[in-house]
C-alpha positions in Angstrom: -8.1 -6.2 -38.8 -10.1 -3.5 -37.0 -13.4 -5.3 -37.8 -11.9 -8.6 -36.7 -10.7 -7.1 -33.2 -14.3 -5.6 -32.8 -16.0 -8.8 -33.5 -13.9 -10.6 -30.9 -14.8 -8.2 -28.0 -17.7 -8.8 -25.8 -20.6 -6.4 -26.0 -20.2 -4.6 -22.4 -23.7 -2.5 -22.6 -25.8 -5.6 -21.5 -23.6 -5.6 -18.4 -24.0 -2.1 -17.6 -27.6 -2.5 -17.9 -27.4 -5.3 -15.3 -24.7 -4.5 -12.9 -25.1 -7.9 -11.0 -23.2 -9.3 -13.9 -20.1 -7.6 -12.5 -18.7 -9.2 -9.3 -15.7 -8.9 -7.2 -12.9 -11.0 -5.7 -10.4 -10.2 -3.0 -6.8 -11.1 -3.3 -4.9 -10.7 0.1 -2.0 -8.3 0.5 0.5 -9.5 3.3 2.8 -7.7 5.4 5.9 -10.0 5.5 7.5 -8.8 8.6 4.5 -9.4 10.8 3.1 -12.2 8.6 -0.5 -11.0 8.6 -3.0 -9.7 5.8 -3.2 -5.9 6.0 -5.3 -5.4 2.9 -7.1 -6.8 -0.1 -7.1 -5.8 -3.7 -10.7 -5.9 -5.4 -10.8 -7.3 -8.6 -13.4 -7.4 -11.1 -14.8 -10.5 -12.7 -17.3 -10.7 -15.6 -19.7 -13.6 -17.0 -18.2 -16.1 -19.5 -14.6 -17.1 -20.2 -13.4 -13.5 -21.2 -11.0 -12.0 -18.6 -11.2 -8.5 -17.1 -8.5 -6.9 -19.8 -11.2 -8.0 -22.7 -13.8 -6.5 -21.1 -12.4 -3.1 -20.4 -10.9 -3.0 -23.7 -14.5 -3.7 -25.0 -15.7 -0.8 -22.9 -13.0 1.7 -24.1 -13.8 0.4 -27.7 -17.3 1.7 -27.4 -16.8 4.6 -25.2 -17.9 3.4 -21.9 -14.5 2.9 -20.1 -15.3 5.3 -17.5 -18.8 3.7 -17.0 -17.7 0.3 -16.5 -14.6 1.3 -14.3 -17.1 3.4 -12.1 -19.4 0.3 -11.8 -16.4 -1.7 -10.5 -15.3 1.4 -8.1 -18.9 1.6 -6.8 -19.1 -2.0 -5.9 -15.4 -2.1 -4.2 -16.6 1.0 -2.2 -19.7 -1.1 -1.1 -17.7 -4.0 0.1 -15.5 -1.9 2.6 -17.7 -3.2 5.7 -16.9 -6.6 4.8 -13.3 -6.4 5.4 -11.8 -7.7 8.7 -10.7 -5.1 11.2 -7.3 -3.4 10.6 -7.4 -4.1 6.9 -7.8 -1.9 3.6 -9.2 -2.3 0.3 -7.2 -1.3 -2.9 -9.2 0.0 -5.8 -8.1 0.5 -9.3 -8.4 3.6 -11.1 -7.1 4.6 -14.6 -5.4 7.8 -14.2 -5.9 8.5 -18.1 -9.5 8.9 -17.4 -8.8 12.1 -15.5 -8.6 13.7 -19.1 -12.2 13.5 -19.5 -13.5 16.9 -19.2 -15.5 18.0 -16.0 -18.3 20.5 -15.6 -17.0 23.7 -15.0 -19.0 24.0 -11.7 -17.4 20.8 -10.2 -13.8 21.0 -11.8 -12.2 22.7 -8.7 -14.3 20.5 -6.2 -13.3 17.1 -8.1 -12.8 14.4 -5.4 -10.3 12.2 -7.0 -8.7 11.1 -10.1 -10.8 9.7 -12.9 -13.7 10.9 -15.3 -17.1 12.2 -13.7 -18.5 8.6 -13.4 -15.5 7.4 -11.4 -15.5 10.6 -9.5 -19.2 10.1 -8.6 -18.5 6.3 -7.5 -15.6 7.5 -5.1 -18.0 10.3 -3.8 -20.7 7.7 -2.8 -18.9 7.0 0.3 -17.8 10.3 2.0 -15.4 8.3 4.6 -12.8 6.6 2.6 -10.5 5.8 5.6 -10.3 2.2 4.7 -9.8 2.7 0.8 -6.6 2.5 -1.3 -6.9 4.2 -4.6 -4.6 2.6 -6.9 -3.7 4.8 -10.0 -3.1 2.0 -12.8 -1.3 2.1 -16.1 1.8 3.9 -17.7 0.3 7.0 -18.8 2.6 10.1 -18.3 1.9 12.8 -15.9 1.0 15.6 -18.5 -1.2 17.7 -16.0 0.9 17.4 -12.6 -1.1 20.0 -10.6 -4.5 18.6 -11.4 -3.3 15.0 -10.5 -1.8 16.3 -7.2 -4.9 18.2 -6.4 -7.2 15.4 -6.9 -5.3 13.0 -4.9 -5.0 15.3 -2.1 -8.5 15.9 -2.1 -9.0 12.0 -1.8 -6.6 12.0 1.2 -8.6 14.7 2.9 -11.7 12.1 2.9 -9.4 9.6 4.5 -8.3 7.4 1.4 -4.5 6.6 0.7 -3.0 6.3 -2.8 -1.1 3.8 -4.5 1.0 3.7 -7.8 1.2 0.4 -9.8 4.0 -1.1 -12.1 6.7 1.1 -10.4 10.1 0.5 -11.9 8.8 -0.3 -15.5 9.6 3.0 -17.2 10.1 6.8 -16.6 6.4 7.6 -16.2 6.1 5.3 -13.1 9.1 7.2 -11.3 7.5 10.7 -12.5 4.4 9.8 -11.0 5.8 8.8 -7.8 7.3 12.3 -7.7 4.1 14.0 -8.2 1.8 11.9 -6.2 3.9 10.9 -3.2 2.0 7.7 -2.7 1.5 5.8 0.3 2.0 2.4 -1.7 3.8 1.5 -4.6 3.5 -1.7 -6.3 6.5 -3.2 -7.9 6.1 -4.0 -11.7 5.5 -7.7 -12.0 8.2 -8.0 -14.7 10.6 -7.4 -11.7 9.1 -9.8 -9.5 9.0 -12.9 -11.9 12.0 -14.7 -11.6 13.9 -11.8 -9.4 15.3 -15.0 -7.2 17.6 -15.8 -10.1 18.2 -12.3 -11.9 20.6 -9.9 -10.0 19.4 -7.2 -12.0 15.8 -7.5 -11.1 17.0 -7.8 -7.4 19.0 -4.6 -7.9 16.3 -2.7 -9.5 13.9 -4.0 -6.8 16.3 -2.5 -4.1 16.6 0.9 -6.2 12.7 1.1 -6.4 12.4 0.2 -2.7 14.9 2.5 -1.5 13.1 5.5 -3.4 9.8 4.4 -2.1 11.1 4.4 1.4 12.6 7.8 0.9 9.3 9.3 0.2 7.4 7.3 2.8 5.7 4.7 0.7 5.4 1.1 1.3 6.6 -1.2 -1.7 4.3 -3.9 -2.8 5.5 -6.9 -4.7 2.7 -8.3 -6.7 2.4 -11.5 -8.7 4.5 -13.6 -6.2 4.3 -17.3 -7.3 7.2 -19.2 -6.2 8.7 -19.8 -2.7 12.1 -18.6 -4.1 10.7 -15.3 -5.3 9.2 -14.8 -1.8 12.6 -15.6 0.0 14.3 -13.3 -2.3 11.8 -10.3 -1.6 11.9 -10.8 2.0 15.8 -10.7 2.1 15.7 -7.6 0.0 13.5 -5.9 2.6 10.3 -5.7 0.5 7.5 -5.1 3.3 4.4 -6.1 1.4 3.5 -8.9 -1.1 0.5 -10.2 -3.1 0.2 -13.2 -5.6 -1.0 -16.7 -6.1 1.6 -18.2 -3.5 0.2 -16.1 -0.8 -3.7 -16.3 -1.5 -5.7 -16.6 -4.7 -8.6 -14.1 -5.3 -11.7 -15.3 -3.5 -15.3 -14.2 -3.4 -14.8 -13.0 0.4 -11.9 -11.4 2.0 -10.0 -14.4 3.5 -7.4 -14.7 6.2 -3.8 -15.9 5.6 -3.7 -20.0 5.3 -1.8 -21.4 8.2 0.6 -23.3 6.0 1.4 -19.7 3.9 2.0 -18.1 7.3 4.3 -20.9 8.3 6.0 -20.4 5.1 6.3 -16.7 5.4 7.6 -16.9 9.0 10.4 -19.5 7.8 11.6 -16.9 5.3 11.4 -14.0 7.6 13.3 -15.7 10.4 16.0 -16.7 7.8 16.3 -13.1 6.7 16.4 -11.9 10.0 19.5 -13.8 10.7 21.4 -11.6 8.2 19.6 -8.4 9.0 16.5 -6.3 9.7 15.1 -4.6 12.7 12.3 -6.8 13.5 14.5 -8.8 16.0 15.2 -5.7 17.9 11.7 -4.5 18.3 10.6 -4.2 21.9 7.0 -4.3 22.8 5.2 -1.2 24.0 1.9 -0.1 25.6 -0.4 1.9 23.2 -2.8 4.4 24.5 -5.5 6.6 22.8 -4.1 10.0 22.5 -7.5 11.6 23.7 -7.2 9.5 27.1 -4.9 10.3 30.0 -1.3 9.0 29.4 -0.4 6.1 31.9 1.5 6.9 35.1 4.4 4.7 34.1 6.3 5.4 30.7 7.2 4.3 28.0 3.9 4.4 25.8 3.0 5.3 22.2 -0.1 7.5 22.0 -1.9 6.5 19.0 -4.9 8.0 17.0 -8.1 6.4 15.7 -6.5 4.0 13.2 -3.8 2.9 15.3 -1.3 5.3 13.9 1.5 6.8 16.3 1.0 10.5 17.3 3.3 11.0 20.3 5.5 9.2 22.4 5.2 9.2 26.4 8.9 8.7 28.0 10.7 9.2 31.3 13.6 11.4 31.6 16.8 9.5 32.2 17.8 11.4 35.4 14.8 11.9 37.1 12.3 9.2 35.9 9.6 12.1 35.2 7.4 11.5 32.4 7.1 13.6 29.5 5.4 13.8 26.1 7.7 13.6 22.8 7.0 13.9 18.9 7.3 10.8 17.1 10.4 11.9 15.0 11.3 8.8 13.3 9.5 5.5 12.0 10.9 2.4 10.8 9.5 -0.9 9.1 10.4 -4.3 10.9 12.4 -5.2 7.6 14.3 -2.0 7.4 18.3 -2.5 7.8 19.6 -1.7 11.4 22.4 0.4 9.9 20.2 2.8 7.8 17.9 3.2 10.8 20.6 4.3 13.1 21.9 6.4 10.6 18.5 8.3 10.4 18.4 8.3 14.0 21.5 9.9 14.5 20.8 12.7 12.0 17.7 13.8 14.0 18.0 17.1 15.9 19.7 17.0 19.2 16.7 17.0 21.4 15.1 13.8 20.0 18.1 12.1 18.7 18.2 9.3 21.2 14.4 9.0 21.5 13.0 5.5 20.6 12.3 4.8 17.1 8.6 3.9 16.4 8.4 0.7 14.5 5.2 0.4 12.2 3.9 -2.1 9.8 2.8 -1.0 6.2 -0.5 0.1 7.5 1.1 2.5 9.7 0.0 0.6 13.0 2.4 0.4 16.0 4.4 -2.7 16.1 6.9 -1.8 18.9 9.8 0.5 19.8 13.4 0.5 18.7 16.0 1.9 21.1 19.0 3.7 19.8 21.7 1.7 21.9 19.9 -1.8 20.4 20.4 -0.4 16.9 23.9 0.5 17.6 24.7 -2.8 18.9 23.3 -4.5 16.0 25.1 -2.2 13.6 28.5 -3.0 15.3 27.9 -6.6 15.0 27.0 -6.3 11.1 
């Protein structure tokens, strides 16, 4: 059986000798509330008819798993300048490779998860501000301190961290608790047929609720039907990826007009039943390094568009003042839940506007507490 299996696997050593044989395609990741592409996943493609899984299995079989993955990571890292403005690139990294030994001199300075070749591939780009490192697989966390230290080191260089296959088993929830990722991919087995299975829908809500509590955005992968899309929108899943929304392409492509129209239709239908998107008020955005505007309100933002502070007016005097961003919400969040979180803030900021952001953290607008209260009363 072993000999038969080995004969069925391709020989990846010539591929490593000629790296141009490994190419990338890019599949869009869509923010369902704002109906725009916010990122792309970099997917490896190989010569011949064998799929990526076969090639990576062959690499593991001959002890070259880290080298082949490092090649894919390096190519993805080099593709970041090709991205449209305001988007990120998700790069897969296998967390089990972190078990490979590191040289003692570099062990404390390891830049991220993975064996030395993968670390070197990530280290080749000092600025990782548009890179999302996605930890793939179902490996249990047997060394949480090392994993946390390495993911924190990636964040220090501007990267964000994602976990895949959430909800598939205990190890996925365990890794979420350790890593505290910015993005969580919903296991594909929960996405497929979610429109006709109340158990899958309930599990999606549970995983989404847990992700929201730790500040992560939930990504549903493998969306293939309009019915699945409609259910995910209704459940408040903020991000989606799949053949329905856009197939992998040689270059990062925008959302097709007919796909955008389909998403808008389902979002509009879901907003009738709930979600704060209809309550969002536009607001001026100003660079935090510049003087604030004379007339509030405004949101002061940093270099990547993330909110840093609020510029408000005192109700009685109209005098402008600065306030912290004490609460964020996504357009798909439930008004009652956002109102509850707003009213549990400290008294000094309890009635300050809530900053509404998309899945990348960019400002969409403001939510007023009285608007939330009115919507909650109607529900």
